[in-house]
Residue, then its C-alpha position, 0 to 999 in steps of 0.5 A: h223339390d221332391l228330391l230335396p229335403e225340407n231342411r236345406g240349410d244343414f249340409y256338408r260340402y266338399e270338392g271331389s270328383l265324379t263317382t264313376k269308375a276309378d279307371e275312367d278319366n275324371a279330370e273334372t272337379v265336382s262340388w258335392v252337397i250332402f244334406r244332413e236330413p236323409l230322404r226316404v226312397d221307396r223300393p221301386t224307385l231304388r230298384k230303378f236307380i240301381g237298374l241304371g247300372h251305375q258303377a261307383k268308385k269305392l270310398q276314397e281317402l280325404h287326402r287334402r280335401f276339406v269337408l265343410t259343414s253349415f251347422v255345428p254337430p252336437g257333442 
């Protein structure tokens, strides 16, 4: 539970792919859930994560993907 926000009812969801390099074969579809409430991570934990050497793809266009939300954004 330490890796989940307290409010787990407000989130965005979309279908996408893994975040590994674009030149790798990523045929799987992944259901992503992004919680509205951010989590704070201390520097030592962040450094450990960065040290894993994960090479993420660049930001991708939406194309025909739909982003769904569990809440009504203000405005």
